[in-house]
C-alpha positions in Angstrom: 145.2 42.6 222.6 146.4 43.4 219.2 146.4 41.5 216.3 149.5 41.7 214.0 149.6 40.1 210.3 152.6 39.4 208.4 150.7 40.7 205.5 153.2 40.1 202.5 152.4 36.3 202.4 149.1 36.4 203.9 146.5 35.0 201.5 143.6 37.3 200.7 140.7 35.3 202.0 142.4 35.1 205.4 142.9 38.9 205.6 139.3 39.3 204.8 138.4 36.7 207.7 140.8 38.8 210.1 139.3 42.2 208.9 135.4 41.2 209.7 136.7 39.6 213.1 138.4 42.7 214.2 135.8 45.0 213.4 133.0 42.7 215.0 135.0 42.2 218.2 136.5 45.6 218.2 140.0 44.3 218.3 142.8 46.4 217.0 144.5 44.9 214.0 147.5 45.9 211.9 148.5 44.5 208.6 152.4 44.8 208.3 153.9 44.7 204.7 156.6 46.1 202.3 154.0 47.3 199.9 151.0 49.6 200.0 147.9 48.0 201.2 144.2 49.2 201.9 141.8 48.3 204.6 138.1 49.6 205.1 138.1 52.8 207.4 137.7 51.7 210.8 139.3 52.6 214.3 140.3 48.9 214.6 141.9 48.5 211.3 145.4 49.8 210.3 148.2 49.2 208.0 152.0 49.7 208.3 154.5 49.9 205.4 158.0 49.0 206.0 161.2 49.0 203.9 162.0 46.4 201.5 164.4 43.8 202.6 165.0 40.5 204.1 162.9 39.9 207.0 162.0 43.8 207.6 158.4 42.9 208.2 159.1 40.0 210.6 161.7 42.2 212.6 159.1 45.1 213.0 156.5 42.7 213.9 158.7 41.1 216.6 159.7 44.6 217.8 156.2 45.6 218.4 154.5 42.6 219.5 153.4 42.4 223.3 152.6 39.5 225.6 148.8 38.4 224.8 149.0 39.7 221.2 148.1 37.4 218.3 150.4 37.4 215.3 149.3 35.8 212.1 152.3 34.2 209.9 153.4 31.2 208.3 157.1 32.2 209.2 158.3 29.7 211.9 161.3 31.9 213.1 159.1 34.8 213.5 156.7 32.8 215.3 159.5 31.5 217.8 160.4 35.2 218.5 156.8 36.4 219.1 156.5 33.3 221.4 159.4 34.3 223.5 157.7 37.7 224.2 154.4 35.9 225.3 152.5 36.2 222.4 150.7 33.7 220.1 151.2 32.6 216.5 148.5 31.4 214.0 149.2 30.1 210.6 147.0 30.8 207.9 145.9 27.3 207.8 145.0 27.3 211.2 147.9 25.6 213.1 148.6 27.5 216.5 152.3 28.2 217.4 152.5 27.8 221.1 155.5 27.4 223.4 154.6 23.9 223.4 154.5 23.4 219.4 157.2 25.8 218.4 160.3 23.9 219.3 159.6 20.9 216.9 158.3 23.1 214.2 161.5 25.1 214.2 163.6 22.0 214.2 161.6 20.7 211.2 161.8 24.0 209.3 165.5 24.2 209.8 166.1 20.7 208.4 164.1 21.2 205.3 166.1 24.6 205.0 169.6 22.5 205.1 168.1 19.9 202.7 166.9 22.7 200.3 170.5 24.2 200.3 172.0 21.0 199.5 169.8 20.8 196.2 167.2 18.6 197.6 163.7 19.7 196.5 161.3 19.5 199.4 158.4 21.2 198.1 155.9 23.7 199.6 152.5 23.9 200.9 149.9 23.5 198.3 147.2 26.3 197.5 145.1 27.5 200.3 141.9 25.3 200.3 138.7 25.9 201.5 139.3 23.5 204.4 142.2 25.4 205.3 140.1 28.6 205.5 137.7 26.9 207.6 140.4 25.7 210.0 141.9 29.0 210.2 138.6 30.8 210.9 137.7 28.1 213.4 141.1 28.4 215.3 140.8 32.2 215.4 137.3 32.1 216.5 138.3 29.7 219.5 141.3 31.8 220.3 139.5 35.1 220.4 136.5 33.7 222.3 138.9 32.2 224.9 140.3 35.8 225.3 136.9 37.3 225.6 136.1 34.7 228.4 139.2 35.1 230.5 
């Protein structure tokens, strides 16, 4: 199992949680971004810098992910792509993307995108709260422990 992180938009507190978990559990983790990133020296931690451009990070992750991997992303279209490959997605606020949940989320995302294109302001998520960080850490822990038990 590998953990992939859509790192351009991933909040720093979430990255910190992931780095600690990967090292503690000895799970390979790769932060993918179109800018330079640094991680502590560890055989389990890596960064991958990709070119700038629309969805370059998403396409890179979608191309590399394998069944059983975990992808950290808030990007619903990316989550849909990785689920098709047998991976699981986890939003930085602690929501799992699964084969059962991705359809309705993709439909809602597309509807909001259409509204925005007509000039309707739909707003976005608020700042990452302590409750969001705790929800993420709890969901990550449940997912990783479930993998370790299986």
